[in-house]
C-alpha positions in Angstrom: 0.0 0.0 0.0 1.3 3.4 -1.0 1.7 6.1 1.7 0.4 9.6 0.8 1.3 12.7 2.8 -1.9 14.8 2.7 -1.6 18.6 3.1 -4.9 20.3 3.6 -4.7 24.1 3.0 -7.3 24.9 5.7 -7.1 24.4 9.4 -10.8 25.3 10.0 -12.5 22.6 12.1 -15.4 22.2 9.6 -13.2 22.6 6.5 -14.8 21.5 3.3 -11.4 20.4 2.0 -10.6 18.3 5.1 -14.0 16.6 4.7 -13.2 16.1 1.0 -9.8 14.6 1.9 -11.5 12.2 4.3 -13.9 11.1 1.6 -11.0 10.4 -0.8 -9.3 8.4 2.0 -12.4 6.4 2.5 -12.7 5.7 -1.3 -9.0 4.6 -1.3 -9.3 2.3 1.7 -7.0 -0.6 1.5 -5.0 0.9 -1.5 -3.6 4.1 -0.1 -2.6 5.1 3.4 -3.3 8.8 4.1 -0.9 10.6 6.5 -2.5 14.0 7.4 0.3 16.5 8.1 -0.7 19.1 10.6 0.2 22.5 9.1 -1.1 24.6 12.0 2.0 24.1 14.1 4.3 25.7 11.5 5.6 29.2 12.3 5.2 31.8 9.5 8.0 31.2 7.1 11.0 33.6 7.7 14.7 33.1 6.8 15.6 34.4 10.2 14.2 31.2 11.7 16.5 28.8 9.9 18.9 28.2 12.7 17.7 26.3 14.5 15.3 24.9 11.9 11.8 24.7 13.5 10.9 21.3 14.7 7.4 21.5 13.2 9.0 22.2 9.8 11.5 19.3 10.2 8.7 16.9 11.2 6.7 17.9 8.1 9.7 17.6 5.8 10.4 14.1 7.2 6.8 13.0 6.6 6.8 14.3 3.0 10.1 12.6 2.3 8.9 9.3 3.8 5.7 9.3 1.7 5.4 7.7 -1.7 3.5 10.8 -2.9 1.8 14.0 -1.7 -1.8 15.1 -2.1 -2.3 18.8 -1.8 -5.9 19.6 -1.0 -6.5 23.3 -1.5 -9.2 25.7 -0.8 -9.3 28.9 -2.8 -8.8 32.3 -1.0 -9.1 35.4 -3.1 -8.5 33.4 -6.3 -5.2 31.9 -5.0 -3.5 29.5 -2.7 -4.4 29.9 1.0 -1.5 31.2 3.2 -1.5 28.0 5.4 -0.6 25.8 2.4 1.8 28.3 0.9 3.6 28.6 4.2 4.0 24.8 4.4 5.3 24.6 0.8 7.9 27.2 1.6 9.1 25.5 4.7 9.4 22.1 2.9 11.6 23.7 0.2 14.2 24.8 2.8 16.9 25.0 3.9 18.6 25.7 0.5 19.8 22.5 -1.1 17.4 20.3 1.0 14.1 20.9 -1.0 11.7 18.0 0.0 9.7 18.5 -3.1 12.3 17.5 -5.7 11.1 14.5 -7.7 8.2 13.8 -5.3 5.1 12.6 -7.0 2.2 14.9 -6.2 -1.4 15.6 -7.1 -3.6 18.6 -6.4 -7.3 18.6 -5.7 -9.7 21.1 -4.1 -13.3 21.6 -3.1 -15.4 24.7 -2.8 -19.1 25.6 -2.7 -18.3 27.9 -5.6 -19.1 26.6 -9.1 -15.5 26.8 -10.4 -14.3 24.8 -7.5 -10.7 25.8 -6.8 -9.6 26.2 -10.4 -7.8 29.6 -9.8 -5.9 28.4 -6.7 -4.9 25.1 -8.4 -3.5 27.0 -11.4 -1.3 29.0 -9.0 -0.4 25.9 -7.0 0.6 23.9 -10.2 3.0 26.7 -11.2 4.5 26.7 -7.7 4.9 22.9 -7.4 6.4 22.4 -10.9 8.9 25.2 -10.1 9.9 23.4 -6.9 10.5 20.1 -8.8 7.6 17.9 -7.9 6.5 15.3 -10.4 3.0 16.7 -10.7 0.1 14.5 -11.9 -1.6 16.5 -14.7 -4.9 14.7 -14.9 -7.6 14.2 -14.1 -8.0 17.6 -12.6 -10.4 17.7 -9.6 -12.2 21.0 -9.0 -15.0 19.7 -6.7 -18.1 21.8 -6.5 -19.5 20.9 -3.1 -23.2 21.1 -2.8 -25.0 20.4 0.4 -25.1 16.6 1.1 -22.5 15.7 -1.6 -20.3 14.3 1.2 -22.3 13.0 4.2 -21.5 13.0 7.9 -19.7 9.6 7.5 -17.5 11.1 4.7 -19.2 9.1 2.0 -19.7 10.7 -1.4 -23.5 10.5 -2.1 -23.5 11.3 -5.8 -22.7 8.1 -7.9 -21.3 10.1 -10.8 -19.0 12.1 -8.4 -17.9 8.9 -6.7 -17.1 7.2 -10.0 -15.0 10.3 -11.1 -13.2 10.4 -7.7 -12.4 6.7 -7.9 -10.9 7.3 -11.3 -8.8 10.1 -9.9 -7.6 7.7 -7.1 -6.7 5.0 -9.6 -4.6 7.6 -11.5 -2.9 8.7 -8.2 -2.1 5.1 -7.3 -0.5 4.7 -10.7 1.3 8.1 -10.5 3.0 7.2 -7.2 4.3 4.0 -8.7 7.7 4.7 -10.1 7.5 2.1 -12.9 4.1 3.4 -14.1 5.1 7.1 -13.8 8.3 6.5 -15.7 6.4 4.9 -18.6 3.9 7.8 -18.8 
């Protein structure tokens, strides 16, 4: 079973994106092991805090490096990446020469009650992650428009078409984090 470090760009208790990540985890049960990385303990990125390197950042980097792949689950704030997620990305790229993102298989998803999902945020995030050297899965793209009841209180996806689409995404992710399959793509 492949291990996936999951970075959710919202630390809100009732986060739509955390609920979405849990629904994906449930759909992937037995095939992917999700490791949710707590981003709330990270200090705000600042080069003045490199020595000593913050323990929360070191722990996050270790978990990213130990994972077979990373799933970035992003909300959209003002048509861009939320600061919580961008802060984590910056910490994982440091210190200079020890970028945890290089050659790491990664995928991006996001959920929003808005009809365009998180398309604008994901566009920015794709640019950032490619620049940092991740091996970013290009498709399928997942911009989930969350309507009331789409994901129930047990983290089940209630719409059969959405569930089928998300299962397809997870199959692609499983293949993407497999070195042999990714190399052949």
